[in-house]
mmCIF file of the C-alpha atoms, coordinates in Angstrom:
data_MODEL
# 
_entry.id   MODEL 
# 
loop_
_atom_site.group_PDB 
_atom_site.id 
_atom_site.type_symbol 
_atom_site.label_atom_id 
_atom_site.label_alt_id 
_atom_site.label_comp_id 
_atom_site.label_asym_id 
_atom_site.label_entity_id 
_atom_site.label_seq_id 
_atom_site.pdbx_PDB_ins_code 
_atom_site.Cartn_x 
_atom_site.Cartn_y 
_atom_site.Cartn_z 
_atom_site.occupancy 
_atom_site.B_iso_or_equiv 
_atom_site.pdbx_formal_charge 
_atom_site.auth_seq_id 
_atom_site.auth_comp_id 
_atom_site.auth_asym_id 
_atom_site.auth_atom_id 
_atom_site.pdbx_PDB_model_num 
ATOM 1   C CA . MET A 1 1   ? -9.423  16.931  0.495   1.00 0.00 ? 1   MET A CA 1 
ATOM 2   C CA . LEU A 1 2   ? -6.776  17.921  2.957   1.00 0.00 ? 2   LEU A CA 1 
ATOM 3   C CA . PHE A 1 3   ? -4.346  15.129  2.110   1.00 0.00 ? 3   PHE A CA 1 
ATOM 4   C CA . ARG A 1 4   ? -3.170  13.993  -1.256  1.00 0.00 ? 4   ARG A CA 1 
ATOM 5   C CA . SER A 1 5   ? -2.470  10.406  -0.244  1.00 0.00 ? 5   SER A CA 1 
ATOM 6   C CA . PRO A 1 6   ? -5.471  8.026   -0.183  1.00 0.00 ? 6   PRO A CA 1 
ATOM 7   C CA . LEU A 1 7   ? -3.791  5.884   2.435   1.00 0.00 ? 7   LEU A CA 1 
ATOM 8   C CA . ARG A 1 8   ? -2.511  7.899   5.356   1.00 0.00 ? 8   ARG A CA 1 
ATOM 9   C CA . ILE A 1 9   ? -2.545  5.216   8.067   1.00 0.00 ? 9   ILE A CA 1 
ATOM 10  C CA . ALA A 1 10  ? -4.120  2.473   6.071   1.00 0.00 ? 10  ALA A CA 1 
ATOM 11  C CA . LEU A 1 11  ? -1.050  1.228   4.600   1.00 0.00 ? 11  LEU A CA 1 
ATOM 12  C CA . LEU A 1 12  ? 0.528   -0.397  7.286   1.00 0.00 ? 12  LEU A CA 1 
ATOM 13  C CA . CYS A 1 13  ? 1.665   -3.910  7.665   1.00 0.00 ? 13  CYS A CA 1 
ATOM 14  C CA . VAL A 1 14  ? 5.385   -4.588  7.667   1.00 0.00 ? 14  VAL A CA 1 
ATOM 15  C CA . PRO A 1 15  ? 7.498   -7.202  5.872   1.00 0.00 ? 15  PRO A CA 1 
ATOM 16  C CA . LEU A 1 16  ? 9.993   -8.227  8.502   1.00 0.00 ? 16  LEU A CA 1 
ATOM 17  C CA . MET A 1 17  ? 13.083  -10.353 9.026   1.00 0.00 ? 17  MET A CA 1 
ATOM 18  C CA . TRP A 1 18  ? 11.367  -13.329 10.569  1.00 0.00 ? 18  TRP A CA 1 
ATOM 19  C CA . PRO A 1 19  ? 13.022  -15.739 13.015  1.00 0.00 ? 19  PRO A CA 1 
ATOM 20  C CA . SER A 1 20  ? 13.934  -19.040 11.415  1.00 0.00 ? 20  SER A CA 1 
ATOM 21  C CA . SER A 1 21  ? 11.362  -20.863 13.577  1.00 0.00 ? 21  SER A CA 1 
ATOM 22  C CA . TRP A 1 22  ? 8.609   -19.174 11.563  1.00 0.00 ? 22  TRP A CA 1 
ATOM 23  C CA . ALA A 1 23  ? 9.543   -21.017 8.390   1.00 0.00 ? 23  ALA A CA 1 
ATOM 24  C CA . ALA A 1 24  ? 7.129   -23.801 9.205   1.00 0.00 ? 24  ALA A CA 1 
ATOM 25  C CA . ALA A 1 25  ? 4.093   -21.497 9.304   1.00 0.00 ? 25  ALA A CA 1 
ATOM 26  C CA . ALA A 1 26  ? 1.274   -23.228 7.438   1.00 0.00 ? 26  ALA A CA 1 
ATOM 27  C CA . ASP A 1 27  ? 0.017   -20.300 5.346   1.00 0.00 ? 27  ASP A CA 1 
ATOM 28  C CA . ALA A 1 28  ? -0.124  -16.525 5.123   1.00 0.00 ? 28  ALA A CA 1 
ATOM 29  C CA . THR A 1 29  ? -2.855  -16.301 7.763   1.00 0.00 ? 29  THR A CA 1 
ATOM 30  C CA . ALA A 1 30  ? -0.770  -18.254 10.279  1.00 0.00 ? 30  ALA A CA 1 
ATOM 31  C CA . GLN A 1 31  ? 2.299   -16.151 9.463   1.00 0.00 ? 31  GLN A CA 1 
ATOM 32  C CA . LEU A 1 32  ? 0.384   -12.925 10.000  1.00 0.00 ? 32  LEU A CA 1 
ATOM 33  C CA . GLN A 1 33  ? -0.910  -14.043 13.390  1.00 0.00 ? 33  GLN A CA 1 
ATOM 34  C CA . GLN A 1 34  ? 2.608   -15.052 14.384  1.00 0.00 ? 34  GLN A CA 1 
ATOM 35  C CA . PHE A 1 35  ? 3.851   -11.634 13.342  1.00 0.00 ? 35  PHE A CA 1 
ATOM 36  C CA . VAL A 1 36  ? 1.256   -9.938  15.552  1.00 0.00 ? 36  VAL A CA 1 
ATOM 37  C CA . ASP A 1 37  ? 2.151   -12.216 18.458  1.00 0.00 ? 37  ASP A CA 1 
ATOM 38  C CA . GLU A 1 38  ? 5.929   -11.975 18.256  1.00 0.00 ? 38  GLU A CA 1 
ATOM 39  C CA . VAL A 1 39  ? 6.946   -8.655  16.687  1.00 0.00 ? 39  VAL A CA 1 
ATOM 40  C CA . ASN A 1 40  ? 6.629   -5.760  19.114  1.00 0.00 ? 40  ASN A CA 1 
ATOM 41  C CA . ALA A 1 41  ? 8.455   -3.134  17.046  1.00 0.00 ? 41  ALA A CA 1 
ATOM 42  C CA . ALA A 1 42  ? 9.955   -2.635  13.592  1.00 0.00 ? 42  ALA A CA 1 
ATOM 43  C CA . THR A 1 43  ? 11.469  -0.079  11.250  1.00 0.00 ? 43  THR A CA 1 
ATOM 44  C CA . GLY A 1 44  ? 11.608  -0.063  7.457   1.00 0.00 ? 44  GLY A CA 1 
ATOM 45  C CA . GLU A 1 45  ? 10.881  1.655   4.171   1.00 0.00 ? 45  GLU A CA 1 
ATOM 46  C CA . PHE A 1 46  ? 7.787   1.686   1.955   1.00 0.00 ? 46  PHE A CA 1 
ATOM 47  C CA . ALA A 1 47  ? 6.601   2.589   -1.524  1.00 0.00 ? 47  ALA A CA 1 
ATOM 48  C CA . GLN A 1 48  ? 2.915   3.014   -2.348  1.00 0.00 ? 48  GLN A CA 1 
ATOM 49  C CA . GLN A 1 49  ? 0.881   3.845   -5.434  1.00 0.00 ? 49  GLN A CA 1 
ATOM 50  C CA . GLN A 1 50  ? -2.765  3.925   -6.428  1.00 0.00 ? 50  GLN A CA 1 
ATOM 51  C CA . LEU A 1 51  ? -3.747  1.562   -9.265  1.00 0.00 ? 51  LEU A CA 1 
ATOM 52  C CA . ASP A 1 52  ? -6.390  1.867   -11.977 1.00 0.00 ? 52  ASP A CA 1 
ATOM 53  C CA . ASP A 1 53  ? -8.987  -0.762  -12.923 1.00 0.00 ? 53  ASP A CA 1 
ATOM 54  C CA . GLU A 1 54  ? -6.403  -2.644  -14.979 1.00 0.00 ? 54  GLU A CA 1 
ATOM 55  C CA . GLY A 1 55  ? -3.833  -2.715  -12.187 1.00 0.00 ? 55  GLY A CA 1 
ATOM 56  C CA . GLN A 1 56  ? -1.666  -0.018  -13.745 1.00 0.00 ? 56  GLN A CA 1 
ATOM 57  C CA . PRO A 1 57  ? -0.269  3.022   -11.844 1.00 0.00 ? 57  PRO A CA 1 
ATOM 58  C CA . ALA A 1 58  ? -2.869  5.795   -11.664 1.00 0.00 ? 58  ALA A CA 1 
ATOM 59  C CA . ASP A 1 59  ? -0.852  8.458   -9.867  1.00 0.00 ? 59  ASP A CA 1 
ATOM 60  C CA . GLN A 1 60  ? 2.636   9.389   -8.718  1.00 0.00 ? 60  GLN A CA 1 
ATOM 61  C CA . ALA A 1 61  ? 4.382   6.858   -6.484  1.00 0.00 ? 61  ALA A CA 1 
ATOM 62  C CA . GLN A 1 62  ? 5.179   7.812   -2.901  1.00 0.00 ? 62  GLN A CA 1 
ATOM 63  C CA . SER A 1 63  ? 8.019   6.535   -0.769  1.00 0.00 ? 63  SER A CA 1 
ATOM 64  C CA . GLY A 1 64  ? 9.237   6.983   2.756   1.00 0.00 ? 64  GLY A CA 1 
ATOM 65  C CA . THR A 1 65  ? 10.042  5.339   6.073   1.00 0.00 ? 65  THR A CA 1 
ATOM 66  C CA . PHE A 1 66  ? 8.168   3.965   9.049   1.00 0.00 ? 66  PHE A CA 1 
ATOM 67  C CA . VAL A 1 67  ? 8.702   2.880   12.628  1.00 0.00 ? 67  VAL A CA 1 
ATOM 68  C CA . PHE A 1 68  ? 6.224   1.259   15.003  1.00 0.00 ? 68  PHE A CA 1 
ATOM 69  C CA . GLU A 1 69  ? 6.061   0.022   18.568  1.00 0.00 ? 69  GLU A CA 1 
ATOM 70  C CA . ARG A 1 70  ? 3.138   -2.041  19.753  1.00 0.00 ? 70  ARG A CA 1 
ATOM 71  C CA . PRO A 1 71  ? 0.564   -1.242  20.891  1.00 0.00 ? 71  PRO A CA 1 
ATOM 72  C CA . GLY A 1 72  ? -0.482  1.820   18.969  1.00 0.00 ? 72  GLY A CA 1 
ATOM 73  C CA . ARG A 1 73  ? 2.645   3.931   18.483  1.00 0.00 ? 73  ARG A CA 1 
ATOM 74  C CA . PHE A 1 74  ? 3.823   4.499   14.917  1.00 0.00 ? 74  PHE A CA 1 
ATOM 75  C CA . ARG A 1 75  ? 5.347   6.940   12.464  1.00 0.00 ? 75  ARG A CA 1 
ATOM 76  C CA . TRP A 1 76  ? 4.545   6.662   8.731   1.00 0.00 ? 76  TRP A CA 1 
ATOM 77  C CA . GLU A 1 77  ? 6.492   9.372   6.887   1.00 0.00 ? 77  GLU A CA 1 
ATOM 78  C CA . VAL A 1 78  ? 6.211   10.130  3.178   1.00 0.00 ? 78  VAL A CA 1 
ATOM 79  C CA . ILE A 1 79  ? 9.462   11.697  1.957   1.00 0.00 ? 79  ILE A CA 1 
ATOM 80  C CA . LYS A 1 80  ? 9.047   11.706  -1.843  1.00 0.00 ? 80  LYS A CA 1 
ATOM 81  C CA . PRO A 1 81  ? 7.625   13.315  -3.972  1.00 0.00 ? 81  PRO A CA 1 
ATOM 82  C CA . TYR A 1 82  ? 6.481   15.582  -1.101  1.00 0.00 ? 82  TYR A CA 1 
ATOM 83  C CA . GLU A 1 83  ? 6.580   15.397  2.671   1.00 0.00 ? 83  GLU A CA 1 
ATOM 84  C CA . GLN A 1 84  ? 3.645   14.137  4.723   1.00 0.00 ? 84  GLN A CA 1 
ATOM 85  C CA . LEU A 1 85  ? 3.509   12.524  8.139   1.00 0.00 ? 85  LEU A CA 1 
ATOM 86  C CA . THR A 1 86  ? 1.044   10.279  9.956   1.00 0.00 ? 86  THR A CA 1 
ATOM 87  C CA . LEU A 1 87  ? 2.005   9.771   13.581  1.00 0.00 ? 87  LEU A CA 1 
ATOM 88  C CA . SER A 1 88  ? 0.453   8.134   16.633  1.00 0.00 ? 88  SER A CA 1 
ATOM 89  C CA . ASP A 1 89  ? 1.701   8.468   20.192  1.00 0.00 ? 89  ASP A CA 1 
ATOM 90  C CA . GLY A 1 90  ? -0.670  5.708   21.316  1.00 0.00 ? 90  GLY A CA 1 
ATOM 91  C CA . LYS A 1 91  ? -3.409  8.136   22.357  1.00 0.00 ? 91  LYS A CA 1 
ATOM 92  C CA . GLN A 1 92  ? -3.752  10.664  19.541  1.00 0.00 ? 92  GLN A CA 1 
ATOM 93  C CA . LEU A 1 93  ? -3.295  10.330  15.795  1.00 0.00 ? 93  LEU A CA 1 
ATOM 94  C CA . TYR A 1 94  ? -1.762  13.264  13.906  1.00 0.00 ? 94  TYR A CA 1 
ATOM 95  C CA . GLN A 1 95  ? -1.754  13.848  10.147  1.00 0.00 ? 95  GLN A CA 1 
ATOM 96  C CA . TYR A 1 96  ? 0.697   16.601  9.253   1.00 0.00 ? 96  TYR A CA 1 
ATOM 97  C CA . ASP A 1 97  ? 1.017   18.260  5.843   1.00 0.00 ? 97  ASP A CA 1 
ATOM 98  C CA . PRO A 1 98  ? 3.902   20.767  5.790   1.00 0.00 ? 98  PRO A CA 1 
ATOM 99  C CA . ASP A 1 99  ? 2.751   22.308  2.482   1.00 0.00 ? 99  ASP A CA 1 
ATOM 100 C CA . LEU A 1 100 ? -0.634  23.129  3.986   1.00 0.00 ? 100 LEU A CA 1 
ATOM 101 C CA . ALA A 1 101 ? 0.921   24.020  7.355   1.00 0.00 ? 101 ALA A CA 1 
ATOM 102 C CA . GLN A 1 102 ? -1.827  21.972  8.964   1.00 0.00 ? 102 GLN A CA 1 
ATOM 103 C CA . VAL A 1 103 ? -2.196  19.122  11.449  1.00 0.00 ? 103 VAL A CA 1 
ATOM 104 C CA . ILE A 1 104 ? -5.351  17.059  11.841  1.00 0.00 ? 104 ILE A CA 1 
ATOM 105 C CA . GLU A 1 105 ? -5.625  15.452  15.270  1.00 0.00 ? 105 GLU A CA 1 
ATOM 106 C CA . ARG A 1 106 ? -8.052  12.699  16.280  1.00 0.00 ? 106 ARG A CA 1 
ATOM 107 C CA . ASP A 1 107 ? -8.399  9.970   18.869  1.00 0.00 ? 107 ASP A CA 1 
ATOM 108 C CA . VAL A 1 108 ? -6.392  6.821   18.097  1.00 0.00 ? 108 VAL A CA 1 
ATOM 109 C CA . ASP A 1 109 ? -9.203  4.415   19.007  1.00 0.00 ? 109 ASP A CA 1 
ATOM 110 C CA . GLU A 1 110 ? -11.598 6.136   16.622  1.00 0.00 ? 110 GLU A CA 1 
ATOM 111 C CA . SER A 1 111 ? -8.995  6.509   13.868  1.00 0.00 ? 111 SER A CA 1 
ATOM 112 C CA . VAL A 1 112 ? -7.320  3.111   13.884  1.00 0.00 ? 112 VAL A CA 1 
ATOM 113 C CA . GLY A 1 113 ? -10.103 0.851   15.134  1.00 0.00 ? 113 GLY A CA 1 
ATOM 114 C CA . ALA A 1 114 ? -10.599 -1.875  12.545  1.00 0.00 ? 114 ALA A CA 1 
ATOM 115 C CA . SER A 1 115 ? -8.380  -0.230  9.935   1.00 0.00 ? 115 SER A CA 1 
ATOM 116 C CA . PRO A 1 116 ? -5.426  -2.077  8.392   1.00 0.00 ? 116 PRO A CA 1 
ATOM 117 C CA . ALA A 1 117 ? -3.278  -0.213  10.914  1.00 0.00 ? 117 ALA A CA 1 
ATOM 118 C CA . ALA A 1 118 ? -4.807  -2.388  13.626  1.00 0.00 ? 118 ALA A CA 1 
ATOM 119 C CA . ILE A 1 119 ? -3.163  -5.430  12.041  1.00 0.00 ? 119 ILE A CA 1 
ATOM 120 C CA . LEU A 1 120 ? 0.235   -3.903  12.639  1.00 0.00 ? 120 LEU A CA 1 
ATOM 121 C CA . PHE A 1 121 ? -0.196  -1.858  15.802  1.00 0.00 ? 121 PHE A CA 1 
ATOM 122 C CA . GLY A 1 122 ? -2.978  -3.532  17.716  1.00 0.00 ? 122 GLY A CA 1 
ATOM 123 C CA . SER A 1 123 ? -2.944  -6.330  20.242  1.00 0.00 ? 123 SER A CA 1 
ATOM 124 C CA . GLY A 1 124 ? -5.172  -9.293  20.930  1.00 0.00 ? 124 GLY A CA 1 
ATOM 125 C CA . LYS A 1 125 ? -6.842  -11.579 18.414  1.00 0.00 ? 125 LYS A CA 1 
ATOM 126 C CA . LEU A 1 126 ? -7.020  -10.410 14.815  1.00 0.00 ? 126 LEU A CA 1 
ATOM 127 C CA . SER A 1 127 ? -10.253 -12.349 14.450  1.00 0.00 ? 127 SER A CA 1 
ATOM 128 C CA . ASP A 1 128 ? -11.962 -9.900  16.806  1.00 0.00 ? 128 ASP A CA 1 
ATOM 129 C CA . ALA A 1 129 ? -11.751 -7.116  14.216  1.00 0.00 ? 129 ALA A CA 1 
ATOM 130 C CA . PHE A 1 130 ? -11.094 -8.946  10.942  1.00 0.00 ? 130 PHE A CA 1 
ATOM 131 C CA . GLU A 1 131 ? -12.268 -11.964 9.031   1.00 0.00 ? 131 GLU A CA 1 
ATOM 132 C CA . LEU A 1 132 ? -9.141  -13.616 7.637   1.00 0.00 ? 132 LEU A CA 1 
ATOM 133 C CA . SER A 1 133 ? -9.107  -15.954 4.662   1.00 0.00 ? 133 SER A CA 1 
ATOM 134 C CA . SER A 1 134 ? -6.485  -17.510 2.398   1.00 0.00 ? 134 SER A CA 1 
ATOM 135 C CA . ARG A 1 135 ? -6.191  -16.339 -1.203  1.00 0.00 ? 135 ARG A CA 1 
ATOM 136 C CA . PRO A 1 136 ? -4.693  -18.089 -4.245  1.00 0.00 ? 136 PRO A CA 1 
ATOM 137 C CA . ASP A 1 137 ? -0.933  -17.879 -4.654  1.00 0.00 ? 137 ASP A CA 1 
ATOM 138 C CA . LYS A 1 138 ? 0.246   -15.364 -7.240  1.00 0.00 ? 138 LYS A CA 1 
ATOM 139 C CA . ASP A 1 139 ? 3.425   -13.560 -8.240  1.00 0.00 ? 139 ASP A CA 1 
ATOM 140 C CA . GLY A 1 140 ? 5.436   -16.070 -6.232  1.00 0.00 ? 140 GLY A CA 1 
ATOM 141 C CA . MET A 1 141 ? 3.692   -15.145 -2.990  1.00 0.00 ? 141 MET A CA 1 
ATOM 142 C CA . SER A 1 142 ? 1.205   -16.688 -0.596  1.00 0.00 ? 142 SER A CA 1 
ATOM 143 C CA . TRP A 1 143 ? -1.742  -14.358 0.058   1.00 0.00 ? 143 TRP A CA 1 
ATOM 144 C CA . LEU A 1 144 ? -4.400  -13.711 2.668   1.00 0.00 ? 144 LEU A CA 1 
ATOM 145 C CA . ARG A 1 145 ? -7.340  -11.327 2.796   1.00 0.00 ? 145 ARG A CA 1 
ATOM 146 C CA . ALA A 1 146 ? -8.387  -9.335  5.879   1.00 0.00 ? 146 ALA A CA 1 
ATOM 147 C CA . GLU A 1 147 ? -11.944 -7.995  5.811   1.00 0.00 ? 147 GLU A CA 1 
ATOM 148 C CA . PRO A 1 148 ? -13.118 -5.698  8.637   1.00 0.00 ? 148 PRO A CA 1 
ATOM 149 C CA . ARG A 1 149 ? -16.060 -6.914  10.683  1.00 0.00 ? 149 ARG A CA 1 
ATOM 150 C CA . SER A 1 150 ? -17.128 -3.310  11.232  1.00 0.00 ? 150 SER A CA 1 
ATOM 151 C CA . GLY A 1 151 ? -19.250 -1.800  8.471   1.00 0.00 ? 151 GLY A CA 1 
ATOM 152 C CA . ASP A 1 152 ? -17.776 1.674   8.948   1.00 0.00 ? 152 ASP A CA 1 
ATOM 153 C CA . ALA A 1 153 ? -14.085 0.755   8.729   1.00 0.00 ? 153 ALA A CA 1 
ATOM 154 C CA . GLY A 1 154 ? -13.607 2.885   5.604   1.00 0.00 ? 154 GLY A CA 1 
ATOM 155 C CA . PHE A 1 155 ? -12.131 0.101   3.463   1.00 0.00 ? 155 PHE A CA 1 
ATOM 156 C CA . ALA A 1 156 ? -13.394 -3.107  1.916   1.00 0.00 ? 156 ALA A CA 1 
ATOM 157 C CA . HIS A 1 157 ? -10.401 -5.382  2.430   1.00 0.00 ? 157 HIS A CA 1 
ATOM 158 C CA . VAL A 1 158 ? -6.633  -5.619  2.375   1.00 0.00 ? 158 VAL A CA 1 
ATOM 159 C CA . ASP A 1 159 ? -4.728  -8.466  0.694   1.00 0.00 ? 159 ASP A CA 1 
ATOM 160 C CA . ILE A 1 160 ? -1.278  -9.261  2.089   1.00 0.00 ? 160 ILE A CA 1 
ATOM 161 C CA . GLY A 1 161 ? 1.319   -11.220 0.121   1.00 0.00 ? 161 GLY A CA 1 
ATOM 162 C CA . PHE A 1 162 ? 4.049   -13.315 1.747   1.00 0.00 ? 162 PHE A CA 1 
ATOM 163 C CA . ALA A 1 163 ? 7.270   -14.585 0.185   1.00 0.00 ? 163 ALA A CA 1 
ATOM 164 C CA . ASP A 1 164 ? 9.976   -16.504 2.038   1.00 0.00 ? 164 ASP A CA 1 
ATOM 165 C CA . ASN A 1 165 ? 7.786   -16.251 5.145   1.00 0.00 ? 165 ASN A CA 1 
ATOM 166 C CA . MET A 1 166 ? 7.792   -12.454 5.046   1.00 0.00 ? 166 MET A CA 1 
ATOM 167 C CA . PRO A 1 167 ? 4.882   -10.131 4.167   1.00 0.00 ? 167 PRO A CA 1 
ATOM 168 C CA . GLN A 1 168 ? 6.098   -8.067  1.241   1.00 0.00 ? 168 GLN A CA 1 
ATOM 169 C CA . GLN A 1 169 ? 3.123   -6.553  -0.578  1.00 0.00 ? 169 GLN A CA 1 
ATOM 170 C CA . LEU A 1 170 ? -0.316  -5.187  0.275   1.00 0.00 ? 170 LEU A CA 1 
ATOM 171 C CA . LEU A 1 171 ? -3.290  -4.399  -1.942  1.00 0.00 ? 171 LEU A CA 1 
ATOM 172 C CA . LEU A 1 172 ? -5.758  -2.161  -0.138  1.00 0.00 ? 172 LEU A CA 1 
ATOM 173 C CA . GLN A 1 173 ? -9.223  -1.667  -1.617  1.00 0.00 ? 173 GLN A CA 1 
ATOM 174 C CA . ASP A 1 174 ? -11.050 1.304   -0.127  1.00 0.00 ? 174 ASP A CA 1 
ATOM 175 C CA . ALA A 1 175 ? -14.781 1.828   0.196   1.00 0.00 ? 175 ALA A CA 1 
ATOM 176 C CA . PHE A 1 176 ? -14.875 3.396   -3.292  1.00 0.00 ? 176 PHE A CA 1 
ATOM 177 C CA . GLY A 1 177 ? -13.212 0.447   -5.017  1.00 0.00 ? 177 GLY A CA 1 
ATOM 178 C CA . GLN A 1 178 ? -9.847  2.182   -5.440  1.00 0.00 ? 178 GLN A CA 1 
ATOM 179 C CA . ILE A 1 179 ? -6.797  -0.012  -4.906  1.00 0.00 ? 179 ILE A CA 1 
ATOM 180 C CA . THR A 1 180 ? -3.481  1.079   -3.426  1.00 0.00 ? 180 THR A CA 1 
ATOM 181 C CA . HIS A 1 181 ? -0.401  -1.100  -3.852  1.00 0.00 ? 181 HIS A CA 1 
ATOM 182 C CA . ILE A 1 182 ? 2.211   -1.039  -1.078  1.00 0.00 ? 182 ILE A CA 1 
ATOM 183 C CA . GLU A 1 183 ? 5.675   -2.578  -0.970  1.00 0.00 ? 183 GLU A CA 1 
ATOM 184 C CA . LEU A 1 184 ? 7.758   -2.680  2.198   1.00 0.00 ? 184 LEU A CA 1 
ATOM 185 C CA . THR A 1 185 ? 11.483  -3.274  2.358   1.00 0.00 ? 185 THR A CA 1 
ATOM 186 C CA . ASP A 1 186 ? 14.623  -3.082  4.529   1.00 0.00 ? 186 ASP A CA 1 
ATOM 187 C CA . MET A 1 187 ? 12.860  -4.252  7.669   1.00 0.00 ? 187 MET A CA 1 
ATOM 188 C CA . ASP A 1 188 ? 14.413  -4.540  11.100  1.00 0.00 ? 188 ASP A CA 1 
ATOM 189 C CA . THR A 1 189 ? 12.394  -6.327  13.774  1.00 0.00 ? 189 THR A CA 1 
ATOM 190 C CA . ASN A 1 190 ? 12.163  -5.691  17.495  1.00 0.00 ? 190 ASN A CA 1 
ATOM 191 C CA . PRO A 1 191 ? 14.576  -2.769  17.732  1.00 0.00 ? 191 PRO A CA 1 
ATOM 192 C CA . SER A 1 192 ? 14.345  -0.215  20.556  1.00 0.00 ? 192 SER A CA 1 
ATOM 193 C CA . PRO A 1 193 ? 12.718  2.789   18.838  1.00 0.00 ? 193 PRO A CA 1 
ATOM 194 C CA . ASP A 1 194 ? 13.685  6.305   19.880  1.00 0.00 ? 194 ASP A CA 1 
ATOM 195 C CA . PRO A 1 195 ? 10.743  7.677   21.924  1.00 0.00 ? 195 PRO A CA 1 
ATOM 196 C CA . GLN A 1 196 ? 11.157  10.978  20.072  1.00 0.00 ? 196 GLN A CA 1 
ATOM 197 C CA . ALA A 1 197 ? 10.028  9.243   16.872  1.00 0.00 ? 197 ALA A CA 1 
ATOM 198 C CA . PHE A 1 198 ? 6.484   9.231   18.265  1.00 0.00 ? 198 PHE A CA 1 
ATOM 199 C CA . LYS A 1 199 ? 6.378   12.896  19.237  1.00 0.00 ? 199 LYS A CA 1 
ATOM 200 C CA . LEU A 1 200 ? 5.085   15.554  16.863  1.00 0.00 ? 200 LEU A CA 1 
ATOM 201 C CA . ASP A 1 201 ? 7.291   18.601  16.355  1.00 0.00 ? 201 ASP A CA 1 
ATOM 202 C CA . VAL A 1 202 ? 5.773   21.229  14.030  1.00 0.00 ? 202 VAL A CA 1 
ATOM 203 C CA . PRO A 1 203 ? 6.383   24.958  13.451  1.00 0.00 ? 203 PRO A CA 1 
ATOM 204 C CA . GLU A 1 204 ? 4.489   27.438  15.605  1.00 0.00 ? 204 GLU A CA 1 
ATOM 205 C CA . ASP A 1 205 ? 2.515   28.806  12.626  1.00 0.00 ? 205 ASP A CA 1 
ATOM 206 C CA . THR A 1 206 ? 0.946   25.414  11.877  1.00 0.00 ? 206 THR A CA 1 
ATOM 207 C CA . ASP A 1 207 ? -2.841  25.166  12.193  1.00 0.00 ? 207 ASP A CA 1 
ATOM 208 C CA . ILE A 1 208 ? -4.137  22.302  14.346  1.00 0.00 ? 208 ILE A CA 1 
ATOM 209 C CA . VAL A 1 209 ? -7.595  20.933  13.559  1.00 0.00 ? 209 VAL A CA 1 
ATOM 210 C CA . ARG A 1 210 ? -9.045  18.621  16.232  1.00 0.00 ? 210 ARG A CA 1 
ATOM 211 C CA . MET A 1 211 ? -11.631 16.130  14.984  1.00 0.00 ? 211 MET A CA 1 
# 
């Protein structure tokens, strides 16, 4: 495996500072659709960790920052315990590992497609790519499940938890049954992101592998 994180781009759906008019949203599914419709950009921080069969941490936690601008531009940057970067300029997706001095480049449409990233970065109706359903409340949050309609999406489903009308946690189950827990914090909605945030700048001695 070239990358130590099981998520890369999959982890992406942002808890945001929602306008007060959203408070009346009926459930998590309605809140998510409203987020897609009304939030064009956001910045924030994340923490993610793979869980074992009993829901306990199975590896070292990762943390970092993100920024996105719809449609299709984002930067998901792991800072601790090591540096890794997943970046999209809207056309190409780059996965950069400084320790390996390597970048993997692939087409955004093929990479994001019906992945959880499409929930955050895509446009149009979520129902075109995902089947959405409500889940039982737990841990003080209202939950929904997004299941990809495509059979080759690379993951089984992602559960998104809302509290105080904000998405705060995600549980991503991949095609192998592994679950990754993601928390997102310190969100700022609809800023004006620096265009440089979506440009890849790597050392000259870095290998680039085009998929």
